[in-house]
C-alpha positions in Angstrom: -4.2 62.1 82.6 -1.4 64.2 82.8 1.6 63.6 85.2 1.1 65.0 88.8 3.4 67.9 89.8 5.8 67.8 92.6 5.9 69.6 95.7 8.3 72.6 96.5 10.6 70.2 98.5 11.2 68.1 95.5 12.5 70.7 93.4 14.7 72.4 96.1 16.8 69.2 96.5 17.7 69.0 92.9 21.0 70.4 91.6 19.3 73.0 89.8 15.6 73.3 91.0 14.6 76.1 88.5 14.9 73.7 85.5 11.8 71.9 86.0 10.3 74.3 88.7 7.0 75.8 87.2 7.3 79.4 86.7 5.1 80.4 89.4 6.7 78.2 91.9 10.1 79.9 90.7 8.8 83.3 91.6 7.6 82.3 94.9 10.5 80.1 96.1 13.5 82.7 95.1 13.5 84.5 98.3 13.2 81.6 100.6 16.2 80.2 98.8 18.1 83.3 99.2 17.3 83.2 103.1 18.9 79.9 103.1 22.6 78.8 102.6 21.7 78.2 98.9 22.5 81.9 97.9 25.1 81.1 95.6 23.2 78.5 93.9 20.3 81.2 93.4 22.7 83.5 92.0 24.2 81.2 89.2 20.3 79.8 88.4 19.3 83.7 88.1 21.9 84.2 85.2 21.2 81.0 83.1 17.7 80.0 83.8 15.7 83.4 84.4 17.0 85.8 82.0 14.9 84.8 79.1 11.7 85.2 81.3 12.6 88.7 82.8 11.3 91.8 81.9 13.0 94.8 80.6 14.8 97.1 83.3 12.6 99.9 83.0 9.1 97.8 83.5 10.1 95.7 86.6 7.2 94.9 88.9 6.5 97.4 91.5 5.6 95.1 94.4 7.0 91.7 93.6 10.5 92.1 92.2 11.9 90.2 89.4 14.3 87.8 89.5 16.8 89.9 87.7 16.8 92.9 90.4 16.1 90.9 93.3 19.8 91.3 94.5 19.8 95.1 94.1 17.3 95.2 97.3 18.6 92.2 99.6 16.8 94.1 102.6 13.5 94.3 101.1 12.2 90.5 101.4 8.9 88.9 102.3 7.6 85.7 103.2 6.2 84.1 99.9 2.8 84.7 99.4 0.4 84.5 96.4 -0.8 88.1 95.2 -3.7 88.5 97.1 -7.2 89.8 95.6 -6.9 93.2 97.2 -2.8 93.5 96.5 -3.4 96.9 94.7 -0.3 99.0 95.4 3.4 98.7 95.9 4.3 98.0 99.4 7.8 97.8 101.1 8.3 94.6 103.1 10.9 94.4 105.7 11.9 91.5 107.8 12.9 92.6 111.2 15.5 90.6 113.1 15.4 91.0 116.7 18.6 91.8 118.9 19.1 90.2 122.5 17.8 92.1 125.2 15.7 95.4 124.8 18.2 97.6 122.7 15.5 99.2 120.9 13.3 100.2 124.0 12.8 103.8 124.5 11.9 104.6 128.2 11.1 108.3 128.7 11.6 109.5 132.5 7.8 109.0 132.7 7.7 105.8 132.0 7.5 103.1 134.7 10.7 102.0 135.6 11.4 98.4 135.8 14.6 96.2 136.0 16.4 94.5 132.8 15.0 90.9 134.1 11.6 92.1 133.9 11.7 93.4 130.8 13.6 90.3 129.2 10.9 88.3 130.9 8.2 90.3 128.8 10.2 89.9 125.6 10.8 86.2 126.0 7.8 83.9 126.8 7.6 82.2 130.2 7.2 78.4 130.2 3.8 78.7 132.1 2.1 81.1 130.1 -0.4 80.7 127.5 1.5 80.9 124.7 1.5 77.7 122.6 2.7 76.5 119.2 1.5 78.6 116.4 0.8 75.8 113.8 -2.0 75.0 111.4 -4.0 72.1 110.9 -6.3 70.7 108.3 -5.4 70.8 104.5 -5.3 74.3 104.0 -1.6 75.2 103.4 -1.5 78.7 105.1 1.7 78.4 107.1 5.0 80.1 105.5 6.9 76.9 104.1 4.2 74.4 104.1 4.0 71.6 101.2 1.3 71.5 99.1 0.7 70.8 95.0 2.0 73.3 92.6 -1.2 72.2 90.3 -3.6 73.1 93.1 -1.7 76.5 93.8 -1.9 77.5 89.8 -5.7 76.6 89.7 -6.5 78.6 92.7 -4.5 81.7 91.4 -6.1 82.0 88.2 -9.3 82.8 89.7 -8.3 84.6 92.8 -5.4 86.8 92.4 -6.0 90.7 91.6 -2.8 90.9 90.2 -0.5 88.3 88.2 3.2 89.6 88.4 3.9 87.9 85.2 2.2 89.7 82.4 2.9 88.3 78.9 4.9 90.3 76.3 1.9 91.8 74.6 0.8 93.3 77.9 3.6 95.3 78.4 2.6 98.8 79.5 3.1 101.6 77.2 3.3 104.6 79.3 6.3 105.3 82.0 4.1 104.8 85.1 5.1 108.5 85.8 1.4 109.5 86.1 1.9 112.7 83.9 -1.4 112.3 82.5 -3.2 112.4 85.8 -5.1 115.7 85.0 -5.9 115.0 81.3 -9.1 114.1 80.3 -9.8 110.2 80.1 -10.6 110.8 76.3 -11.3 113.7 74.1 -14.7 115.4 75.8 -14.7 113.3 78.8 -16.7 114.2 82.0 -13.6 113.2 84.4 -9.9 112.8 84.2 -7.7 109.9 84.1 -6.8 110.4 88.0 -10.6 110.6 88.9 -11.3 107.4 86.7 -8.8 105.2 88.4 -9.7 106.5 91.9 -13.1 105.6 91.4 -12.4 102.2 90.0 -10.5 101.5 92.7 -13.0 102.4 95.4 -15.5 100.5 93.3 -13.4 97.4 93.5 -12.6 97.4 97.3 -16.7 98.1 98.0 -17.7 95.3 96.2 -14.6 93.0 96.6 -14.1 91.9 93.2 -11.8 89.1 92.1 -8.9 89.3 90.4 -10.7 88.1 87.1 -13.7 90.3 87.4 -11.3 93.2 87.7 -9.6 92.5 84.3 -13.0 92.1 82.8 -14.0 95.4 84.3 -11.3 97.5 82.9 -11.8 96.0 79.4 -15.4 96.8 79.5 -15.0 100.1 80.8 -12.5 100.8 77.7 -15.0 99.4 75.2 -17.4 102.5 76.4 -15.0 105.0 75.8 -14.2 106.8 72.7 -10.6 105.9 71.2 -8.0 107.0 71.6 -8.1 107.0 75.6 -6.3 106.6 78.5 -8.0 103.5 80.0 -5.9 100.9 81.7 -6.7 97.6 80.5 -5.0 95.3 82.3 -4.2 94.4 86.1 -0.6 95.1 85.5 -1.1 98.4 84.3 -3.9 99.2 87.0 -1.5 98.4 89.8 1.4 100.1 88.4 -0.8 103.5 87.9 -0.9 103.3 91.8 2.7 102.1 92.3 3.5 105.4 93.9 1.1 104.6 96.8 3.9 102.7 99.2 3.1 101.6 103.1 5.9 99.8 104.7 4.9 96.6 106.1 7.5 94.9 108.5 7.7 91.1 109.2 8.8 90.0 112.6 10.3 86.2 112.8 9.8 84.3 115.7 10.2 80.8 116.7 6.6 78.7 116.6 8.1 76.4 119.2 8.7 78.5 121.8 7.3 81.9 120.3 10.4 83.8 121.1 11.4 86.6 118.7 14.7 85.5 116.7 17.9 87.7 116.8 20.5 87.7 114.1 22.4 85.4 116.0 19.5 82.7 115.9 19.3 83.3 112.4 22.8 82.6 111.4 23.2 79.7 113.5 19.6 78.4 112.6 19.2 77.5 116.4 16.7 79.3 118.5 18.8 80.8 121.4 15.5 80.5 123.9 14.5 76.6 123.2 17.4 75.4 121.4 15.5 74.0 118.6 17.0 73.7 115.0 15.5 76.3 113.0 13.6 75.7 109.4 11.0 77.1 107.6 8.7 74.7 109.1 9.0 76.3 112.6 9.5 79.9 111.8 6.6 82.0 111.9 6.2 85.6 111.4 3.7 88.4 112.4 3.1 91.6 110.6 3.6 95.4 111.8 2.4 98.5 109.6 4.6 101.3 111.5 2.2 103.8 113.5 4.5 106.6 112.7 4.0 106.1 109.0 0.7 106.2 109.5 0.5 109.0 111.7 2.3 111.2 109.1 -0.2 110.3 106.5 -3.0 111.3 108.5 -1.5 114.5 109.4 -1.1 115.6 105.7 -4.8 115.0 105.1 -6.8 118.3 104.5 -8.5 119.3 107.9 -6.8 116.4 110.1 -4.8 119.2 112.2 -7.9 121.1 112.9 -9.8 118.0 113.9 -7.2 117.1 116.6 -8.2 120.4 118.2 -11.9 118.9 119.1 -11.2 118.6 122.7 -10.5 122.4 122.9 -13.3 123.5 121.0 -16.3 121.2 121.4 -19.7 122.4 122.8 -20.7 120.9 126.1 -24.7 120.4 127.1 -23.3 120.7 130.6 -19.7 121.6 131.8 -19.9 119.3 134.9 -21.1 116.2 133.0 -19.5 113.4 131.7 -19.8 113.5 127.9 -16.6 112.1 126.3 -13.4 110.6 127.3 -12.1 114.0 127.7 -14.3 114.0 131.0 -12.8 111.0 132.6 -10.7 111.0 135.2 -7.7 109.4 133.1 -7.8 112.1 130.6 -8.1 114.7 132.9 -4.7 113.7 134.8 -2.9 114.2 131.7 -4.5 117.5 130.7 -3.7 119.6 133.6 -1.7 122.7 132.7 1.9 121.1 131.8 0.5 118.0 131.2 1.2 115.9 127.9 -2.2 116.3 126.4 -2.4 120.1 127.4 -0.2 120.6 124.3 -2.4 120.8 121.2 0.0 118.8 119.0 0.0 115.7 121.4 -2.2 112.6 121.0 -3.6 109.9 123.2 -4.7 106.4 121.6 -7.1 103.6 122.8 -5.9 100.0 121.9 -8.4 97.3 120.8 -7.7 93.7 119.7 -9.5 90.4 119.3 -9.4 87.3 117.2 -11.3 86.6 114.2 -12.1 83.1 112.8 -11.2 83.1 109.1 -12.3 79.7 107.9 -15.2 77.1 108.9 -12.7 74.0 108.1 -9.9 75.8 110.0 -8.9 77.0 113.5 -7.0 79.8 111.9 -7.7 83.4 113.0 -6.4 86.8 112.7 -5.8 88.9 115.7 -5.3 92.4 114.9 -4.0 95.4 116.8 -5.7 98.7 116.3 -5.3 102.4 118.2 -7.8 104.8 118.0 -6.8 108.7 118.3 -9.2 109.9 121.0 -8.7 113.8 120.2 -10.6 113.5 117.0 -14.5 114.0 117.1 -16.4 110.8 117.9 -17.5 110.0 114.5 -14.3 110.3 113.2 -12.4 108.9 115.6 -14.2 105.6 115.1 -13.9 105.6 111.3 -11.7 103.0 109.5 -10.0 106.0 107.6 -8.8 107.5 110.9 -8.1 103.9 112.8 -4.4 103.0 113.0 -4.0 99.5 112.0 -0.7 99.0 113.9 -0.2 94.6 113.3 -1.7 91.6 112.6 -0.9 88.2 114.2 -2.1 84.9 112.1 -2.4 81.6 113.1 -4.3 78.6 114.8 -3.8 79.9 118.5 -4.1 82.8 120.3 -1.0 85.3 120.1 1.9 85.2 122.7 1.5 88.8 123.5 5.0 89.0 125.2 6.2 88.4 121.7 3.8 90.3 119.7 3.5 93.6 121.8 7.3 94.0 122.1 7.7 95.8 118.6 4.5 98.0 119.3 5.7 98.8 122.8 9.1 100.1 121.1 7.3 102.0 118.5 4.8 103.9 121.1 7.7 104.5 123.5 9.3 106.1 120.7 6.3 108.4 120.1 6.0 109.2 123.9 9.3 110.6 123.9 8.2 112.5 120.5 8.6 112.3 116.9 8.8 114.9 113.9 5.6 115.0 112.1 5.4 116.9 108.7 2.5 119.3 108.3 0.6 120.0 105.2 1.3 122.7 102.9 4.0 125.4 104.1 3.3 124.6 107.7 6.6 123.2 108.4 7.3 120.4 110.8 6.0 119.9 114.7 7.0 117.6 117.3 4.2 115.2 118.1 4.3 113.0 121.5 1.5 110.4 122.0 0.4 108.1 125.0 -1.7 105.0 125.3 -4.5 106.2 127.3 -6.1 102.8 127.8 -7.8 100.0 125.9 -10.8 97.8 125.0 -11.4 94.1 124.6 -13.5 91.3 125.6 -12.5 89.4 128.5 -10.5 86.4 127.1 -8.5 88.8 125.1 -8.0 91.3 128.2 -6.7 88.2 130.3 -3.7 87.5 127.7 -3.0 91.3 126.8 -2.7 92.0 130.6 -0.9 88.7 131.2 -3.9 87.7 133.8 -5.6 84.4 134.4 -8.7 83.9 132.6 -12.1 85.5 133.7 -13.3 82.5 135.1 -10.1 81.7 137.1 -9.1 82.7 140.7 -8.7 86.4 140.6 -9.9 86.8 137.3 -11.4 90.4 137.6 -9.1 93.1 136.4 -10.6 95.7 138.2 -10.4 94.2 141.9 -9.1 91.2 144.1 -12.0 89.2 144.7 -11.3 85.6 144.0 -14.7 84.3 143.5 -16.0 81.0 144.7 -16.2 77.5 142.8 -19.7 76.2 142.9 -21.4 72.8 141.1 -23.1 73.7 138.1 -24.9 70.5 136.7 -22.4 67.7 136.5 -19.7 70.2 136.6 -18.3 73.4 138.5 -18.2 76.9 137.8 -16.5 79.8 139.4 -19.0 82.4 140.6 -18.8 86.2 142.1 -21.1 86.4 145.1 -22.2 89.8 146.1 -19.8 91.3 148.9 -22.3 93.7 150.9 -19.5 95.0 153.0 -17.2 96.0 149.7 -19.0 95.3 146.5 -16.5 96.6 144.3 -13.1 95.9 146.4 -10.5 95.5 147.3 -9.7 97.3 144.2 -6.6 97.0 142.1 -4.2 99.7 141.5 -1.7 100.2 138.8 1.6 100.2 141.0 -0.1 96.9 142.8 -0.4 95.4 139.1 3.6 96.0 138.5 4.6 94.7 142.1 2.3 91.6 141.3 4.0 90.8 137.7 7.5 91.3 139.3 6.6 88.5 142.1 4.9 86.3 139.5 8.1 86.4 137.4 10.4 85.6 140.4 8.3 82.9 141.9 6.9 81.4 138.6 3.6 81.3 140.4 0.3 83.5 139.8 0.1 86.5 142.0 -3.6 87.7 142.5 -4.3 86.5 139.0 -1.2 88.2 137.4 1.0 85.9 135.6 3.7 88.0 134.9 4.4 91.4 133.2 2.9 92.7 129.7 4.6 95.3 127.6 1.6 97.4 127.8 2.2 98.0 131.9 5.3 100.4 130.7 3.2 102.9 128.4 2.7 105.8 130.9 -0.9 105.1 131.4 -2.8 103.4 134.1 -3.3 99.7 133.3 -6.3 99.2 135.9 -8.4 102.3 135.4 -7.4 102.7 131.5 -8.8 99.3 130.6 -12.3 99.7 129.9 -15.5 97.7 130.7 -17.2 96.7 127.2 -20.7 96.7 127.5 -21.2 95.2 124.1 -19.5 91.9 125.1 -20.1 92.0 129.1 -23.8 93.4 129.1 -25.2 92.5 125.8 -23.6 89.4 124.7 -23.0 88.1 128.2 -25.6 89.1 130.5 -28.7 89.8 128.2 -28.2 86.7 126.3 -27.9 84.9 129.7 -31.4 86.5 130.9 -33.0 85.6 127.5 -31.6 81.9 128.0 -33.1 81.7 131.5 -36.6 83.2 130.6 -37.4 81.4 127.6 -35.6 78.1 127.2 -37.2 75.1 128.4 -34.2 74.2 130.5 -35.6 76.3 133.1 -39.3 75.9 132.6 -40.0 74.7 136.2 -38.2 77.9 137.9 -39.8 80.6 139.1 -38.4 83.0 136.7 -39.5 81.1 133.8 -41.1 82.7 130.7 -41.2 79.8 128.6 -44.7 79.5 128.0 -45.2 83.0 126.9 -42.3 82.5 124.2 -45.0 82.5 121.3 -46.8 85.3 122.7 -43.7 87.8 123.0 -42.5 86.6 119.6 -45.7 87.8 118.2 -45.4 90.9 119.8 -41.9 91.4 118.8 -42.7 90.8 115.1 -45.4 93.7 115.2 -42.5 96.1 116.3 -41.5 98.6 113.4 -38.0 99.9 114.4 -36.4 103.2 112.9 -34.2 103.3 110.2 -31.3 103.8 112.3 -31.7 100.0 113.8 -30.8 98.0 110.9 -32.0 94.6 111.8 -35.8 93.7 111.9 -36.6 92.2 115.3 -36.3 88.3 114.9 -38.0 85.5 116.8 -36.4 84.4 120.3 -37.8 81.0 120.1 -36.0 80.5 116.6 -33.1 82.7 116.4 -32.1 83.7 120.1 -28.9 81.9 119.9 -28.1 84.0 116.7 -28.8 87.3 117.9 -26.2 89.9 117.2 -25.0 92.3 119.9 -26.9 95.0 118.2 -30.3 93.1 118.5 -29.5 92.5 122.1 -29.0 96.1 122.5 -32.2 97.0 120.9 -33.7 94.5 123.2 -32.3 95.9 126.2 -33.1 99.4 125.5 -36.4 99.6 123.3 -38.3 96.2 123.0 -38.0 94.2 126.5 -40.1 96.5 129.0 -42.9 97.3 126.8 -43.4 93.6 125.6 -42.8 91.9 129.2 -44.8 94.3 131.6 -47.9 92.0 131.7 -46.1 88.4 131.2 -43.4 88.9 133.7 -44.0 88.7 137.5 -43.7 92.1 139.1 -40.8 91.3 141.6 -38.9 90.3 138.3 -39.8 93.1 136.2 -38.8 95.8 139.1 -35.5 94.1 139.3 -35.1 94.2 135.6 -35.9 97.5 135.2 -32.9 98.1 137.6 -30.6 97.0 135.1 -32.4 98.7 132.0 -32.5 102.0 133.8 -28.9 101.9 135.1 -27.1 100.9 131.8 -29.3 103.2 129.7 -28.2 106.3 132.1 -24.4 105.3 131.9 -25.0 105.1 127.9 -26.6 108.5 127.5 -24.7 111.5 125.7 -24.3 113.7 129.1 -24.3 112.3 132.3 -24.4 114.4 135.5 -22.3 113.1 138.6 -25.1 112.4 140.6 -26.6 110.1 137.9 -23.6 107.9 138.1 -24.0 108.0 141.9 -27.5 106.7 141.2 -26.4 103.9 138.6 -24.0 102.6 141.3 -26.8 102.3 143.7 -29.1 100.7 141.0 -26.4 98.0 139.9 -25.4 97.3 143.5 -29.0 96.6 144.3 -29.5 94.5 141.3 -26.6 92.3 141.6 -27.3 91.9 145.2 -30.8 90.7 144.6 -29.8 88.2 141.7 -28.7 85.3 143.6 -32.0 85.4 145.4 -34.1 85.4 142.3 -32.2 83.4 139.8 -29.5 81.4 142.0 -25.9 81.7 143.1 -24.9 79.8 140.2 -25.6 82.3 138.0 -23.4 85.1 139.5 -21.1 85.3 136.6 -18.1 87.4 136.0 -20.4 89.4 133.6 -22.9 90.0 136.3 -19.8 91.3 138.6 -18.7 93.5 136.2 -21.7 95.4 136.5 -20.5 96.9 139.8 -17.4 98.5 138.1 -19.7 100.2 135.4 -19.9 103.4 137.2 -16.0 103.7 137.9 -15.5 102.6 134.3 -17.6 105.8 133.3 -16.1 108.1 135.9 -12.5 107.1 134.6 -13.1 107.1 130.7 -16.4 108.5 129.9 -19.6 107.0 128.8 -20.3 103.5 128.0 -20.5 104.5 124.2 -16.9 105.8 124.4 -15.5 102.4 125.8 -17.4 100.1 123.4 -16.3 97.6 121.0 -19.4 98.0 118.5 -17.4 100.1 116.0 -14.0 97.8 116.3 -15.8 95.0 115.6 -17.6 96.5 112.5 -14.1 97.1 111.0 -13.1 93.4 111.9 -16.0 92.2 110.1 -15.0 94.2 107.1 -11.2 92.6 107.2 -12.8 89.4 105.8 -13.8 90.9 102.7 -9.9 91.8 102.0 -8.9 88.5 101.1 -9.9 85.6 98.7 -8.9 82.1 98.8 -6.7 80.5 101.7 -3.2 81.9 100.4 -1.6 84.1 102.8 -4.8 85.8 103.8 -2.6 88.2 106.6 -0.5 89.5 103.6 -3.3 90.1 101.3 -5.4 91.7 104.3 -2.2 93.7 105.1 -1.5 94.9 101.7 -5.3 96.3 101.2 -5.1 98.1 104.5 -1.7 99.8 103.4 -3.4 101.0 100.1 -6.5 102.2 102.0 -4.4 104.4 104.0 -4.0 106.7 101.0 -7.5 106.5 99.9 -8.9 109.6 101.8 -6.2 111.7 99.8 -7.2 110.3 96.5 -10.8 111.2 97.3 -10.0 114.7 98.1 -8.3 115.1 94.7 -11.8 114.5 92.9 -12.7 117.6 91.2 -15.5 117.2 88.7 -18.9 117.3 89.8 -19.9 114.2 88.2 -17.1 112.2 89.8 -17.9 113.6 93.5 -21.7 112.8 92.7 -20.9 109.4 91.9 -18.7 108.9 95.3 -21.1 110.4 97.5 -24.3 108.4 96.0 -22.5 105.0 95.5 -19.2 104.7 97.0 -19.1 106.4 100.4 -19.1 104.8 103.7 -23.0 106.2 103.9 -24.2 106.8 100.4 -26.4 109.7 100.2 -29.7 109.9 98.5 -29.5 110.0 94.8 -32.6 112.5 94.6 -32.2 115.4 97.3 -32.9 119.1 97.7 -30.5 121.4 100.0 -32.9 123.4 102.0 -30.5 124.7 104.7 -26.9 123.6 105.5 -26.7 120.1 106.3 -30.6 119.8 105.5 -32.3 118.1 102.4 -35.8 117.4 101.3 -35.5 113.8 100.1 -37.3 112.4 97.0 -39.7 114.1 94.4 -42.5 116.5 95.6 -45.6 114.6 96.6 -48.2 117.8 96.0 -49.2 121.2 97.1 -50.8 122.3 100.3 -52.9 125.2 101.4 -52.3 126.8 104.8 -55.8 126.2 106.3 -57.4 125.8 110.0 -56.8 122.0 109.9 -52.9 122.8 110.8 -52.1 124.9 113.6 -50.1 127.4 112.0 -50.9 130.5 114.5 -47.8 130.0 116.5 -45.6 130.6 113.5 -47.4 133.8 112.3 -48.2 131.9 109.0 -52.2 131.5 109.2 -54.4 133.3 106.3 -51.5 135.5 105.2 -52.3 136.7 101.6 -48.6 135.7 100.4 -49.4 132.2 101.4 -51.0 131.1 98.3 -51.4 127.2 97.5 -48.5 127.2 95.2 -46.2 128.3 98.5 -46.7 124.8 100.3 -44.8 121.9 98.4 -45.3 118.6 100.2 -42.4 116.2 100.8 -42.3 112.6 102.3 -38.6 112.7 103.5 -36.1 114.9 105.0 -32.6 114.4 105.9 -30.9 116.4 108.9 -27.1 115.5 108.9 -27.0 111.8 108.8 -30.5 111.1 110.1 -33.2 110.4 107.9 -36.7 111.5 109.0 -39.7 109.6 107.2 -43.3 110.6 107.2 -46.3 108.7 107.3 -47.4 109.5 103.7 -44.3 107.7 102.9 -45.7 104.2 101.8 -42.5 102.6 100.1 -41.2 101.5 103.6 -43.9 99.2 105.3 -41.7 97.7 107.9 -40.4 100.7 109.5 -41.3 103.6 111.6 -39.0 106.6 111.3 -41.7 109.3 111.8 -42.3 108.8 115.4 -40.4 111.8 116.9 -39.6 113.8 120.1 -39.6 117.7 119.5 -39.5 121.0 121.3 -42.9 123.0 121.3 -42.3 126.0 119.3 -44.1 128.1 121.9 -43.3 126.6 125.2 -39.9 124.9 124.6 -41.3 121.7 126.1 -40.4 118.3 124.8 -43.2 116.9 123.1 -43.9 113.8 121.2 -45.8 112.7 117.9 -45.8 111.4 114.5 -45.0 113.4 111.3 -47.6 113.1 108.7 -45.8 115.2 105.8 -42.9 118.2 105.4 -43.9 121.3 103.8 -41.5 123.6 102.1 -42.7 127.3 101.9 -41.1 129.6 99.4 -42.7 133.0 99.8 -41.5 135.4 101.0 -38.3 133.1 102.2 -37.6 129.7 102.2 -38.8 127.8 105.1 -39.6 124.3 105.9 -41.7 122.6 108.4 -42.7 119.3 109.6 -46.4 118.6 110.1 -47.0 116.7 113.3 -49.7 114.8 115.1 -49.0 115.5 118.7 -49.0 112.8 121.4 -49.5 113.8 125.2 -46.8 111.6 127.0 -45.2 111.3 130.5 -42.2 109.1 131.8 -43.1 105.4 132.6 -43.6 105.9 136.6 -42.0 102.4 137.2 -38.4 104.3 136.3 -37.1 107.5 137.3 -35.5 108.6 134.0 -37.0 109.9 130.9 -36.1 107.0 128.4 -39.6 105.2 128.4 -42.8 107.4 127.7 -46.2 106.3 127.9 -48.3 107.9 125.0 -51.9 107.9 123.6 -51.8 107.7 120.0 -55.5 107.1 119.3 -58.6 108.4 121.0 -59.8 111.8 120.8 -58.5 113.7 117.4 -55.3 116.1 117.9 -54.9 119.0 115.8 -51.9 118.9 113.6 -49.1 120.9 114.3 -46.5 122.6 111.9 -43.1 122.7 113.6 -40.0 124.1 112.3 -37.7 121.4 111.3 -34.9 123.1 113.7 -37.3 121.8 116.5 -37.0 118.2 115.7 -34.7 116.4 118.4 -34.9 112.6 117.3 -36.5 109.8 116.0 -37.9 107.6 118.5 -38.9 103.8 119.0 -42.5 103.3 118.8 -43.9 100.2 120.3 -47.6 99.1 121.2 -48.7 98.9 124.5 -49.7 95.1 125.6 -51.9 96.2 128.5 -54.0 98.9 127.0 -54.6 99.3 123.2 -55.3 102.7 123.6 -51.7 103.6 124.7 -48.2 102.8 123.4 -44.5 103.6 124.3 -42.2 106.0 122.8 -38.5 105.3 123.6 -35.9 107.8 123.3 -32.3 106.4 122.2 -29.8 106.7 125.1 -27.4 108.9 123.0 -26.7 110.3 119.5 -23.7 108.5 118.8 -24.5 104.8 118.4 -26.2 103.5 115.5 -26.3 100.1 113.9 
């Protein structure tokens, strides 16, 4: 057995550490030595030990600077990390040393005035805040400076790294790296160019999260399929060097892991933390990462069509001018959109922040805390796309971030943007000054507490919307805080922005919480209303909080003796749930309550609340409890609609107050949780920020899930993720340069976020017939064509009608009953407008018909049902229909009359009846 390799520190204390240090260790320790007091030793070692291993000067590495040119760029250093699996492009790493005080802080006149002491308190953690030492436990060496065995490191790198910075001499690049061959064909007669080939390979790698070894094998395999000579890149080094021009600045902010204070140049030079006086070393200095917001905005503004998309708020088509249909109709946005207001200018922007913790490993408490900013001015489907999401920063550690440390750099950058920054427009449009304001934000309750520097939701005065302190009651062997319904003032006394600032200053001066506020937060001073601008996320509060709680109360044996218990019907409800066939826009097939309830995702809770629960529980739940539950379903459905009238919001306020008022009587006061209390504030949240789907965490949580695919192994995941995200910022511009039809088709059908069907025929703009034709149809009396003027016309021969089984309109895929390949889905039950009367009707699509003579036209042949709204509710979400019985004649409906796909659920009380449930809005899809 070979000699065991030593740890880093054993090499460092030698007179000449590079003499016996393994080569991989040598590359990683160089910058750490330079930051220490051994700078002269490093320079001597560079001249004596590294010269033989260095690359020629013209082929130096684009990301990890070689030892020879490390002294040329002393300001670009980085905490050492293994090259991550997605470290595809060059990035500029900069360490920021923070000065004492708030010298970088930019406060416009519109910003809230605050004392220097208060701002200093925001920057330096207070002893009684929640910040704790950010260290890692377990055996996974994730923190900078941790000791671990070199042998283990090298073995992991061989399997996990995208790119090894130490290519051998026989792998030297033969090109200059200037990408002069971009527009040349990959080989003579090739269908795509070199740039298209490299872009498609990059997208393929990111989509499938390929390992480093897999990438190298893929490059070699692709080159074997090409005629020689060709321009294929066959090594990871050449592949990365090709994309070396895709740079994004990454800033590392150092802080003391003992007291969480940002480190100033004085601290670093003296190796003493000025806040807690601890001696600094690699073991007690941590960092978090910032990707400058300004640079990301500049990249987005240069994209084709981005500037035009920002005008959406001025050009959108509303269903009703007086209704609340987006964030622009909320009171907070309206306050800044009045003539002369900041958002009245077409060049200005507003942001919506989000953050939450993402656990990384099952064997460790390590987690990521990304900070996102969404641009509200974009259309909703583009606003929530990861391509247009600003990934501002990343905190990594075993504890929650200390927000007084983490948020300071972002406050400074946002203050600069509020004042105005120059942005270069694409083409010859020149330059424009862009201003931006943080309108509000969203997150779950634990994250909201630390973002606003407040007590947690289960503490005294834990509600961020009002100053109700709650009560502590006994719960089993312990105690819990509940929020009893206050009949005299259900939603008050309400908090205000000015009061929050006063309470923060009082808390700082007295070192005691003031109405739940522990002290100032950097986001108090960004121009928006911190109370009304902080949304209520119905995903966490209603779905994962309240709906899960109700499922537990109804179906677990713990409450089997209670009046509300449905535990004896669990098997029956499970059987009914298994028979439900959801449409294709609901990604998950219903899972068993008995076996999987505790594992239900938020999207499953949403489907249960909006679609499944009422039809399945109508004959098993006591009428008193069912009517009570319908109050919740109706109110949340209405507040989640595409267009919401003011009187509907008022009605929802009444329904929710009645629901909360009766809850303690039906279920007990011990279950009056903070999530239940927040129902009372939902109507105000909709008035302030728009419908619930606007201020939802669903889209952010989806992006969080993708972050876990951006790293492999356990070495520096935060740097791997940041590197990949920096590269992905450039992907939209690369995709826009795909010119050949074959490259565009491959991207659309395989690599886009929502791949299109491979075989489809364009009928009209944004409308396709999908799949192969299924036969021919003749215009006969079996179908009602009369209203369309098509019946028995001489030019309507048997060849005129071609049958298809699927139709795609925009992003919605309609299927017909004759499409047999999908058996567990029902995407053929629809709502449509009657061609003659214009009334909303319901039915099931039998097939689609394309008629080409004399003009091209397309119809859905539908078997119509007669349906009425469920009489137990006042809205038109639930419809009782009769799908069987007397034969109903088929009706030909132009595809332009199709409204939406509905959820079909068989009635449990009458086998001759069924429910058709319309989705609350057209924006939310799994």
